[in-house]
C-alpha positions as a Markdown table, in Angstrom:
| # | Residue | x | y | z |
|---|---|---|---|---|
| 1 | Met | 45.2 | 48.4 | 144.5 |
| 2 | Lys | 43.8 | 45.2 | 145.8 |
| 3 | Ile | 46.0 | 42.2 | 146.4 |
| 4 | Ile | 44.5 | 38.7 | 146.9 |
| 5 | Ile | 46.5 | 35.9 | 148.3 |
| 6 | Ser | 45.6 | 32.4 | 147.3 |
| 7 | Asn | 46.6 | 29.5 | 149.5 |
| 8 | Ala | 45.7 | 27.2 | 146.6 |
| 9 | Ser | 48.3 | 28.8 | 144.4 |
| 10 | Ser | 51.6 | 27.0 | 143.8 |
| 11 | Asp | 53.4 | 30.4 | 143.8 |
| 12 | Pro | 55.0 | 31.5 | 147.1 |
| 13 | Ile | 53.1 | 34.4 | 148.7 |
| 14 | Tyr | 55.8 | 37.0 | 147.9 |
| 15 | Ile | 55.6 | 36.0 | 144.2 |
| 16 | Gln | 51.8 | 36.5 | 144.3 |
| 17 | Ile | 52.2 | 39.9 | 145.9 |
| 18 | Met | 54.9 | 40.9 | 143.4 |
| 19 | Asn | 53.0 | 39.7 | 140.4 |
| 20 | Gln | 49.9 | 41.6 | 141.4 |
| 21 | Ile | 51.7 | 44.8 | 142.1 |
| 22 | Arg | 53.7 | 44.4 | 138.8 |
| 23 | Gln | 50.4 | 43.9 | 137.0 |
| 24 | Ser | 48.9 | 47.1 | 138.6 |
| 25 | Ile | 51.9 | 49.1 | 137.4 |
| 26 | Leu | 52.0 | 47.6 | 133.9 |
| 27 | Ser | 48.2 | 48.1 | 133.4 |
| 28 | Gly | 48.5 | 51.8 | 134.5 |
| 29 | Glu | 46.4 | 51.3 | 137.6 |
| 30 | Leu | 49.5 | 52.5 | 139.5 |
| 31 | Asn | 51.4 | 55.5 | 138.0 |
| 32 | Ala | 54.9 | 56.8 | 138.4 |
| 33 | Gly | 55.3 | 58.5 | 141.7 |
| 34 | Glu | 52.4 | 56.9 | 143.5 |
| 35 | Ser | 53.2 | 55.6 | 146.9 |
| 36 | Leu | 52.7 | 52.0 | 147.9 |
| 37 | Pro | 51.6 | 50.8 | 151.3 |
| 38 | Ser | 54.4 | 50.5 | 153.8 |
| 39 | Ile | 56.0 | 47.0 | 154.1 |
| 40 | Arg | 54.5 | 46.7 | 157.6 |
| 41 | Gln | 51.1 | 48.0 | 156.6 |
| 42 | Leu | 50.8 | 45.7 | 153.6 |
| 43 | Ala | 51.9 | 42.7 | 155.7 |
| 44 | Lys | 49.2 | 43.6 | 158.3 |
| 45 | Asp | 46.5 | 44.1 | 155.6 |
| 46 | Leu | 47.4 | 40.8 | 154.0 |
| 47 | Gln | 48.0 | 39.0 | 157.3 |
| 48 | Val | 51.4 | 37.8 | 156.2 |
| 49 | Ser | 55.0 | 38.2 | 157.5 |
| 50 | Val | 56.8 | 41.5 | 157.1 |
| 51 | Ile | 59.7 | 39.4 | 155.6 |
| 52 | Thr | 57.3 | 38.3 | 152.8 |
| 53 | Thr | 56.2 | 41.8 | 151.8 |
| 54 | Lys | 59.8 | 43.0 | 152.1 |
| 55 | Arg | 61.0 | 40.4 | 149.7 |
| 56 | Ala | 58.2 | 41.2 | 147.2 |
| 57 | Tyr | 59.2 | 44.9 | 147.3 |
| 58 | Glu | 62.9 | 44.1 | 147.0 |
| 59 | Glu | 62.2 | 42.0 | 143.9 |
| 60 | Leu | 60.1 | 44.8 | 142.3 |
| 61 | Glu | 62.9 | 47.3 | 143.1 |
| 62 | Lys | 65.4 | 45.0 | 141.3 |
| 63 | Glu | 63.1 | 45.1 | 138.3 |
| 64 | Glu | 63.2 | 49.0 | 138.6 |
| 65 | Leu | 59.4 | 49.0 | 138.9 |
| 66 | Ile | 59.4 | 50.6 | 142.4 |
| 67 | Asp | 61.8 | 52.9 | 144.3 |
| 68 | Ser | 62.5 | 52.7 | 148.0 |
| 69 | Val | 63.2 | 56.0 | 149.8 |
| 70 | Val | 64.5 | 55.6 | 153.3 |
| 71 | Gly | 62.2 | 57.2 | 155.7 |
| 72 | Lys | 59.6 | 58.0 | 153.1 |
| 73 | Gly | 58.5 | 54.5 | 151.8 |
| 74 | Cys | 58.1 | 52.9 | 148.4 |
| 75 | Phe | 56.9 | 54.5 | 145.2 |
| 76 | Val | 56.2 | 53.4 | 141.7 |
| 77 | Ser | 59.3 | 54.2 | 139.7 |
| 78 | Gly | 59.3 | 56.6 | 136.7 |
| 79 | Ala | 62.7 | 55.4 | 135.6 |
| 80 | Asn | 61.6 | 52.3 | 133.7 |
| 81 | Lys | 59.1 | 53.7 | 131.2 |
| 82 | Asp | 60.6 | 51.7 | 128.3 |
| 83 | Phe | 60.2 | 48.4 | 130.1 |
| 84 | Ile | 56.6 | 49.3 | 131.1 |
| 85 | Arg | 55.8 | 50.4 | 127.6 |
| 86 | Glu | 57.3 | 47.2 | 126.2 |
| 87 | Gln | 55.3 | 45.0 | 128.6 |
| 88 | Arg | 52.1 | 46.9 | 127.8 |
| 89 | Met | 52.8 | 46.4 | 124.1 |
| 90 | Lys | 53.3 | 42.7 | 124.7 |
| 91 | Arg | 49.8 | 42.5 | 126.4 |
| 92 | Leu | 48.3 | 44.5 | 123.5 |
| 93 | Glu | 49.8 | 42.1 | 121.0 |
| 94 | Glu | 48.4 | 39.1 | 122.9 |
| 95 | Lys | 44.9 | 40.7 | 122.8 |
| 96 | Met | 45.3 | 41.4 | 119.1 |
| 97 | Leu | 46.2 | 37.8 | 118.4 |
| 98 | Glu | 43.1 | 36.7 | 120.3 |
| 99 | Ile | 41.0 | 39.1 | 118.1 |
| 100 | Ile | 42.6 | 37.7 | 114.9 |
| 101 | Arg | 41.8 | 34.1 | 116.0 |
| 102 | Glu | 38.2 | 35.1 | 116.8 |
| 103 | Ser | 37.8 | 36.9 | 113.4 |
| 104 | Asn | 39.2 | 33.8 | 111.6 |
| 105 | Glu | 36.6 | 31.7 | 113.4 |
| 106 | Leu | 34.0 | 34.2 | 112.1 |
| 107 | Ser | 35.5 | 33.9 | 108.5 |
| 108 | Met | 36.3 | 37.6 | 108.5 |
| 109 | Ser | 38.9 | 38.7 | 106.0 |
| 110 | Gln | 41.8 | 40.8 | 107.1 |
| 111 | Gln | 40.3 | 43.8 | 105.4 |
| 112 | Asp | 36.9 | 43.3 | 107.2 |
| 113 | Leu | 38.7 | 43.2 | 110.5 |
| 114 | Ile | 40.7 | 46.3 | 109.6 |
| 115 | Asn | 37.5 | 48.1 | 108.6 |
| 116 | His | 35.8 | 47.1 | 111.7 |
| 117 | Leu | 38.7 | 48.3 | 113.8 |
| 118 | Ala | 38.8 | 51.6 | 112.0 |
| 119 | Leu | 35.1 | 52.1 | 112.7 |
| 120 | Leu | 35.5 | 51.4 | 116.4 |
| 121 | Phe | 38.6 | 53.6 | 116.5 |
| 122 | Glu | 36.6 | 56.5 | 115.0 |
| 123 | Glu | 33.7 | 56.0 | 117.4 |
| 124 | Glu | 36.1 | 56.0 | 120.3 |
| 125 | Glu | 37.7 | 59.3 | 119.2 |
| 126 | Thr | 34.3 | 61.0 | 118.8 |
| 127 | Pro | 33.4 | 63.0 | 122.0 |
């Protein structure tokens, strides 16, 4: 997981950290049970205040995306699978809408698009 802080962003640093960790969880880059860097280590790596990283982790914990275990650290939660699935479905729908718009610009019919998708789906399944 790589977190990039932008001084040009209008978002506070803790929000930038939170959004990037959330995205890593929702994309599947981070899986349930995986440990996150300690609050102090992340602050050191990003050269930000410990309070900033602590606030980001607290917000992610409120969203039930991570769990904090005293003396052990923070881990990606496995408890909120429905939320994660819903968010991933939302991202998939956005991508599908983009594909529909692009196919409309190419004057493809709905059936042409479905056929093309089916062909790609078959190719992806073939070992």
